Residue, then its C-alpha position, 0 to 999 in steps of 0.5 A: m500500499k502507498s503511504g498515507i500517513g503524511k496526508m492525513g486530516s485532522t486526528i480524532r482527538n483534534r476533532f473533539l477539541k475542535l467540537k468542544a471549542e465550538g460547544k458541540r458534541a461528536f456525531i460518530p455514525y457506524i456503517m459496515a464496510g462492504y454493506p450492502s456493497a463496496e461501492d455503497t460504502l464509498k457513497f455512504l461515506d459521502i452521504l454521512e459527511e455531508s449529513g454532519a458526521d464528525i468521525v466515522e466508525l467503519g466496521v470490518p465484517f467478521t463471522d463471529p461478532l460477539a458485540d454485535g446484534p442482529v442488524i449488524q450481524e446480518a450486515s456482517e454476513e452479507a458483506l462477507k458473502k460478497g468477499m469483503n475482508l480486512k485487507k479489502v476494508l483497507n483498500l476501501v479506506e484508501a479509496i475514501r482518503k482520495r475524496s475525504s480527510i474525515p477521521l476514520v475508526l475501524m471496528t474489528y475483532y481480534n481474529p482478523v488482526f491476528k491472522y493479519g499480523e499486529e504490526a502489519f496491520v497497524r502499518d497498513a492501516r495507518n498507511a491507508g488512512v485509518n485514525g483509530v481502531i476498536i477491537p472489543d474482544l482485546p481487553p486493554d490489559e492484553a493488548d501491549t504489543l498492538r499498543a506499542f505498534s500503534k503508539k509508534l505510528g500514531l494509530d489511536t486504540i480505543f478501549l471500551a469501558a462498560p456499566t459493569s466496569t470496576e474502578e480498577r478497570l476504569r483506570l486501566i481503560a482511561r490510561r490506555s486509551t488514545g483518541f477517545i474512551y468508548y463508553v458502552s451504555i448498556t450491558g448487551i449487543t449493539g441495537a439493544r434498547l437504551l435505558l436513560d436512568g442516570s447511571q451512564k452520566a455517572i460512570i462518564e463523570r468517573l472516567r472524567a475524574l481519571s482522565d481528560k480523554p473525550v468519552a463517547t457513548g455508543f450501543g442503543v441510541s437510535t432517536p434524536e431524543e436519545a441522541r440529544a440526551v446522551a450528548g447532554f453528558s458525553d463528548g460524542v454519540i455513536v449511533g450504529s444499528a439504527i443507521v445500518r438499518r436504513l442502509k438499503g432504504d431510500s437514500s433521502e430518508l437516510k439523509g433526513y435521519l442522519r441530519e436529525m441526528a447530527e443536529a440533536i447531537h451537536 
């Protein structure tokens, strides 16, 4: 792959800082790479950016996506059937970088990274134009080699905090995450129902006491009302299943939904 490290746009952290200076929160939509097709992924990236996305989370299809609900699982299966894999996702990122500098975060599981080779993955991801990576089944205390390679090349490693995380775990996540901390708002899979009972705000306040890194909240956010509420106590809002569910529908309806979400979060 050609090196794209020197051609990158804003980093993830800089994007959060810019938004904070403007009194805004980050809108972070998720889509599955290769769903419904590779060409659609490029089209959707344009739509996301035009509709107000600040950072995009790009899913890497995997055969056993344990953290994902049925909507994203089905999208993953369809993308895999059409031949999408980690190498092709990085090729897609290279194509995206020819038209956009929006910060990109890959969401992948550890198995594809292990097969690819950690050092080669970090190098190729950065050369393609990836800004950060989320690997939900790689705990921060087992990610030393990946973090070392990532730190050397400037790839953010983003770890997940959950409602069940202990104080010690939160300290570890806060210390080892770069770019931002991903707060999983529910104890379940993506697309599950969000419960706004104040517990999310309390944990984010605990994370903020441990670190000045931005905290973005995901899992379960699907309506503008929920997005606005979450943006009231979080630095960013991640929306996945509700967007993936709309990718095969009318593009004007998708654009309208994205603009409503962006407005609510900003």
